[in-house]
DOSEKE-644031 format. One record per residue (C-alpha): x, y, z; residue in three letters. Coordinates in steps of 0.2 Angstrom, whole numbers, plus 5000, padded with zeros to 4 digits. Example, Ala and Ser with C-alpha at 12.3 -4.5 7.8 and 13.67 -1.06 7.14 Angstrom:
% DOSEKE-644031
506249785039ALA
506849955036SER
END
This chain:
% DOSEKE-644031
500050005000MET
500750174995SER
501150305009LYS
499950425000ARG
498550295000SER
498850265018HIS
498750445023GLN
497150465013LYS
496350325023ARG
496950405040LYS
496150575035GLN
494550485030ARG
494450395046ARG
494750565056LYS
493350645046ARG
492250495051SER
492750515069HIS
492450705068SER
490650675061ALA
490250545074HIS
490750675088ARG
489650805080SER
488150695080ALA
488550645098SER
488550825103ALA
486850865095VAL
486150705103ALA
486850765120SER
486150945119GLY
487851035117GLU
487451135102SER
487351325106GLU
485751345095GLN
484751205103ALA
483351265113GLU
483151215132ASP
481951065132PRO
481251135149SER
480551285141SER
479551195129PHE
477651175134GLU
476151095127ILE
474551205126PRO
473151145137ASP
471951165123GLU
472851025113LEU
472650905127LEU
471050825131ALA
471450725147VAL
470250585151PRO
469350605168LYS
470150525183GLU
471850515174LYS
473450595179SER
473850745168ARG
475750705169MET
475550525166ARG
474450555151PHE
475750675143ILE
477150555146LEU
476150415137THR
475750535122LEU
477550575121VAL
478050395121LEU
476850355107ILE
477450495096ILE
479250435099PHE
478850255094LEU
477850325078LEU
479450425073LEU
480550275076VAL
479550155065PHE
479050275052THR
480450385048ILE
481450315033PRO
483150235039SER
484050345027ALA
483450505036LEU
483950415053ILE
485650385046GLY
485850565040GLY
485350625057ALA
486650525065SER
487950565052GLY
487850395044GLY
487650355026GLY
488750485019GLY
490550475012ALA
491250555028GLU
490750395038GLU
491050255025SER
491650095033TYR
492150015016VAL
492750115000SER
493550074984TRP
493750134966THR
492950044952THR
493950004936PRO
492950144928GLY
493650264941GLY
492050284951GLU
492250294970GLU
491050184980VAL
490750204998GLN
489750095010VAL
489250155028SER
489550055043SER
487650025046GLY
487449965028ASP
489049855029PHE
488549765045PHE
486749745039ALA
487449655024GLN
488549555035MET
487049495044ARG
486149445028THR
487649365021PHE
487849255037HIS
486049205036ASN
486049165018ALA
487549055020LEU
486648965034ARG
485448895021ILE
486748875007SER
488548865013PRO
489048794996PHE
488748954987ALA
490249044993ALA
491548904992ILE
492048954974PRO
492549124982LEU
493649034994GLY
492449055009ILE
492148895018PHE
491448965034ASP
489649005037ARG
490049165046GLU
491349255034PRO
492449395041ASN
492449575036GLU
493749555022ARG
492849415014GLN
491249525013LEU
492149675007ALA
492949574993ARG
491249504989LEU
490549684987LEU
491949734975VAL
491749574964LEU
489849594964GLU
490049774958ARG
491249724944MET
490049584939ALA
488649704938ASN
489649824927GLU
490149674916ALA
488349634913GLY
488349464922ILE
486649404927VAL
486149254937VAL
484249204934SER
483049154948ARG
482948984939ARG
484748954941GLU
484649004959LEU
483248884961GLY
484248744954MET
485648784966HIS
484548784981LEU
483748624976LYS
485448534975GLU
486048624991SER
484548575001ASN
484648394995GLU
486448385000LEU
486048455017GLN
484448355020GLY
483448525021ILE
481548495016SER
480448625007ARG
479548655024GLU
481148685033MET
481748805019TYR
480148895019ASP
480148925038ARG
481948985037PHE
481449115023VAL
479949165033ASP
481049205048ASP
482349305038TYR
481449365023GLY
481449305005VAL
482449454998GLU
483749445012ALA
484149265009VAL
483849234990GLU
484349414985GLY
486049384995THR
486349214987LEU
486049294970LEU
487349414973ARG
488549284979VAL
488249174963LEU
488449334952ARG
490149364960ALA
490649184958THR
490149184940ARG
491149334937PHE
492649254945LEU
492449104935GLN
492249194918LEU
493749304922ALA
494749144925GLY
494149064910ASN
494549214899ALA
496249224906GLY
496749044909ALA
497548954895LEU
498348784896ALA
500148824891ASP
500948684881PRO
502548714891ASN
501548684907MET
500948524900ILE
502648474895GLU
503248514912GLU
501848414920LEU
502348264910TRP
504148274914HIS
503748294932ASP
502748134933GLN
503648034920HIS
505548004923GLU
506547854922GLU
507647814937LEU
508947684941ALA
509647644958PHE
511147554966ASP
510847474982TYR
511647374996MET
510547255007SER
510847155023LEU
509747015027ALA
509147025045ILE
509146835047ASP
511046845044ASP
511346955059MET
510346835071LYS
511846735077GLU
512846895080GLU
511246965090ALA
511246795100ARG
512946835107LYS
512246985115GLU
510746895123LEU
510446955141PRO
510246835156ASP
508546765160ASP
508146895173GLU
508447035161ALA
507646945147LEU
506046915158SER
506047105163ALA
506247155144TRP
504747035140PHE
503647115154ASP
503847285146GLU
503347235128GLN
501647285121PRO
500147185126GLU
499947115109VAL
501647045109GLU
501346955126ARG
499646895121GLU
500446805106ALA
501246685119LEU
499746655129MET
498846485130THR
497346475119PRO
495546495126GLU
494646325129ARG
492846295132ARG
491746155138LYS
489946155131ALA
488346055130GLU
487046055116TYR
485146015117VAL
484345985100TYR
482845935090PHE
483045825074VAL
481345785068ASN
479645725075LEU
480145535073GLU
481845545082GLU
481445685095THR
479545705096PRO
479645835110GLY
477845795116THR
478245845134ALA
479046005128LEU
477446055119LEU
476446015134ALA
477546115146GLU
477846265134TYR
476246285123PRO
476046425111ASP
475146565120GLU
474946685105SER
473446705095GLU
474246645079ARG
473446505069ASP
474546355063PRO
474846425046GLU
475346595053GLU
476546505065MET
477246405050ALA
477546555040GLU
478446645054GLU
479546495057TYR
479946475039TYR
480446665037ASN
481646645052ARG
482546485047VAL
482346455028TYR
484146515024PHE
484946385036SER
483646245037ARG
482846245020PHE
484346255008THR
483946164992ARG
485046004990PRO
486446024978GLN
485845874968GLU
484345964964ASP
485346094955LEU
485646054937SER
487446054930GLU
487146174916ASP
486346304928GLU
487146404942THR
486346414959PRO
485946594955ALA
484846544940ALA
483746444952GLN
482946464969GLU
484346434981ARG
483146394995TYR
481646274995LEU
480046374995SER
478746385009GLN
477546284998GLU
478846144996GLU
479146135014THR
477346165020GLN
477145995028GLU
478846015038ARG
478546195043THR
476846155050MET
477546005060ALA
479146095066GLU
478446265070ALA
477646225087PRO
479246135092ILE
480346285087TYR
479346405097PHE
479146295112ALA
481146275112MET
481246465111GLN
480046485126ALA
481046345135TRP
482646445132LEU
481946605139GLY
481346505154ASP
483146425156LEU
483946595155GLN
482746675168GLY
482946535180ARG
484846535179GLN
484846725182ALA
483846695198ALA
485246575204GLY
484446405200GLU
485646265195GLU
485046185180ILE
485346005175ASP
485146025156LEU
485445845151ALA
484045785163ALA
482845915157GLU
483145875139ALA
482845695142GLY
481245735151ARG
480645855137LEU
481045725123GLY
482545815115LEU
484345755112GLU
485845805123HIS
487745795120THR
489245875128SER
491045925123ILE
492545935134ASP
493746075134PHE
494246125116LYS
495046275107THR
494046365094ARG
495046275081GLU
494946105089GLU
493046105092MET
492446075074PRO
493345905075GLU
492045845087GLU
490845715079THR
489345825084PHE
489745955071PHE
489345935053LYS
490445985038GLU
489346135033ASP
489046315037GLU
488146275053SER
489746225062THR
490446395062ALA
488846465069THR
488746345083LEU
490646365088VAL
490346555087SER
488846545099TYR
489946435110THR
491346555112PHE
490146705113GLN
489246645129ALA
489846685146LEU
490446535157ALA
488946435162GLY
487846545150GLY
486646505136PHE
486746565118GLY
485646715116PHE
484546615103SER
484146455095LEU
485346395081VAL
484346315066ALA
485446205055THR
485046095040GLY
484645945051ASP
484446015069ARG
483746155080VAL
485046185094VAL
485146265111ILE
486946305115VAL
487646315133ARG
489446355138THR
489746265154THR
491546315158GLU
492946425151VAL
494846415152GLN
495446585150GLU
497046625141ARG
498546635152VAL
500346675150LEU
501346525155PRO
502846535167PRO
504346615159PHE
505346455159GLU
504046375148ASP
504046505135ILE
505946555136ARG
506346495119GLY
504946605111GLU
505446755121VAL
507246735115VAL
506746735097GLU
505646885100LYS
507146975108TRP
508346925094ILE
507246985079ALA
507347165083PRO
509147155089LYS
509647085073ALA
508747225064GLU
509647345075GLU
511347275071LEU
510947265052ALA
510347445052THR
511947505062GLY
513147415050ARG
512347505035LEU
512247665045GLN
514147665047GLU
514347645029ILE
513147785025TRP
514047905038GLU
515747865029SER
515147945013LEU
515348125007GLU
514148245016GLU
513448385006PHE
512148525008THR
510548544997LYS
509948704991GLU
508248764997GLU
506948744984ASP
505648894984GLU
504248774978ASP
504548644991ALA
503348625005PHE
504748635018GLN
506548665018ALA
507648505016PRO
508348435033GLU
510048355033GLY
511248285034PRO
511448225016PHE
512648095009ARG
513248054991ARG
514347934982ALA
514747904964ASP
514647724957ALA
516447684961ASP
516347754979ALA
514747664982PHE
515547494976GLN
517147524986ALA
516147555002ALA
515147395000ALA
516747294996ALA
517547365012ALA
516047305022ALA
516047135013ASP
514347175006LEU
513747144988ALA
512847284978THR
511347274966GLY
510647374952TYR
508847424948ARG
508747464930ASP
507847614923PHE
506047614926VAL
504747754923ASP
504247814940LYS
502547864933GLY
502247694925GLY
501347544932SER
502347414942ILE
502147284929ASP
503247384918GLU
504747324928ASP
505347154922PRO
506047114939ASP
504647174949TRP
504647014959GLU
506347044965ALA
506247104984ALA
507447254982PRO
506347314967ASN
504747294977LYS
505647394991PHE
506147534980ILE
504447544972ALA
503447554988THR
504547694995HIS
504147844983LYS
505347954994ASP
506747884984TYR
506147954968TYR
506548134975ASP
508448094978LEU
509748184969ASP
510848094957THR
512248004967ASP
511248044983GLU
511147894996VAL
509747885008ALA
509947825026GLU
509647645028PRO
507947585030LEU
507147415035SER
505947325023ALA
504147315030ARG
504247125031ASP
505847145042LYS
506747035029SER
508147155026ALA
508947325028VAL
509247425012TYR
510447565008LEU
509847654992ILE
510847764980ARG
510047864965MET
511147804951ALA
510447904936ALA
508947994930LYS
508348024912ARG
506748104904PRO
505348004896VAL
505048054878SER
503448154875LEU
503148034860ASP
502547914873LEU
501148024879MET
499547944875MET
497948054870PRO
497148014887ILE
498748074896ASP
498748234886TYR
496948274890GLU
497248244908GLY
498748364909TYR
497848494899LYS
496448494912MET
497648504926ARG
498648644917ALA
497048744914ARG
496448714932SER
498148784938ASP
497948934927ALA
496248964934LEU
496848964951THR
498249084946ALA
496949204939VAL
495849184954ALA
497249234965ASP
497449394956THR
495749444963LEU
496049404981ASP
495849544995TYR
497649604995GLU
497649624976THR
495949714976LEU
496649834990ALA
498149874980ALA
497349884963ARG
495749974967TYR
496150064983ASN
495049944993LEU
494950015011TRP
494149935026LEU
494050035042ALA
494449885053SER
496149875043ASP
496550045049ASP
496150005067PHE
497349855066GLU
498649965059GLU
498450095073GLU
498549955086GLU
500149885078SER
500950055077ASP
500550085096GLN
501249915101ALA
502849945091GLU
503750055103PRO
503349945118ALA
504049795108GLU
505649885103ASN
505849935121GLY
505650125118THR
504250255122SER
503950425116GLU
END
């Protein structure tokens, strides 16, 4: 900002303060020409005071009514003029249009627009996003910029129709889940023009910004070429690698005594300790219904009759809907060889199973009632002999001794089908001594699950797991030794300093090391290590373009993109492979550009779109607040306030005072 412009703003602000003081003086009765209010009397003939009313109270009531009428009927422009508002002397925002006209906005008008701006964005926060406004309550600078852009849009003849506004609001409301009723209530509260009129202004400024960008943004061929070469570059690498397993014997030599080893293991993360715990084992029993011939359940039906008002067909239908996907799967032999299961009905229909469902439904719901009774009795503290009750009710019973989750399916009770996984899952979900939360219907049974005992996972005594603990200690130690050995090689290489890149996100942090091919080979030979070479591969190509992709070093390099940013001859610090198989020391051997002739049409279109997008962003940046302030003398009163506060703070910060 020029010194002359800054002085002009200071003078405008002083005039504004002077006008405010004058208005205050008038309001407080300091003007010499103002009459003394105490000498002003109302003639008696103008007052018709009702009987039995205080004359003074009546006068005060009348004055109050006249005052309220004045407040609500005098145009706001006159009120603003009376208080010194609305004129150039009290502008809160001002700027010069491209045509040379000076525009000023009073503080009252500015903050009124700020309120409507906030209210409009509450209903459509997406409208201002193209202007870089992501907050539903924009700040003063964002509103000032909007005012300038909208004025420029008006002068350019840009129009946004009500139909376009309606389409925008429809999409915005759908995205936010705002119904028409909610929108109408919001508009009723804040006014149609305040909301929709403000949004029209925002959309008009947005369109101006987009048109300005489209007019000024061209996809420069040089930019397309630069984007291609930035993404497509062939890179070759040298590397040293040291297998972590090769360092385990050396790590074993540093193994601590058992006391220290046990203490080390105690400090490991819980997940590492859990890996050596014994598996959980469960003991369970199962009661099941097979069919009416094998397990008629006569006593069960007598003890737990259906108390609902369903007729037998309704009960059968409900039963079918609950269990068809597990109990009534169509036999595989029924599926023809030339048709996939998806081409047929995978499950037997209710019509096909009507006889079974009618017969089994009462048993199923009686078992469900019995299960609820068992759970309630157990919760009340009753000890239940499940085998005895099953025999009494006409159902089958079996039990399984302690088994792990993996061992349990080997029991003969379980079938080789999907039902096994469900039954095992129910067994391992139930609490010790508890029942499964519901019946399990399988292809040949309806089952009640009860977990009788649980052997929790425990960590065995240290002496029983010492071997496994030793291996857990050796693995990271071997990795540490391998990394340390390659670290020594890296630190022996030439150190250099990288120049700061202005376009980089952050300054490079060293130290950095480099070595030419001969120095790298010599360093490896001195450490009795071999080197490898990853031939040229396009960093922007697909991994299958590397003929040696399956080689572990090539996979390692391809999955660590940071290596692509190394300078030629630069050597990165050693790094372990993710699978902990080896530690690598990587050197950038060479770089070479990829010919533009290899650019496909689809690549060209993509780069052209990206280049145009970058150009649009660059044009939009030329219409930000700071640029508008410099180019069109945009002035905001609060900026001056901040400058004054900063000027007053400088002497204190510098340790001086006037």
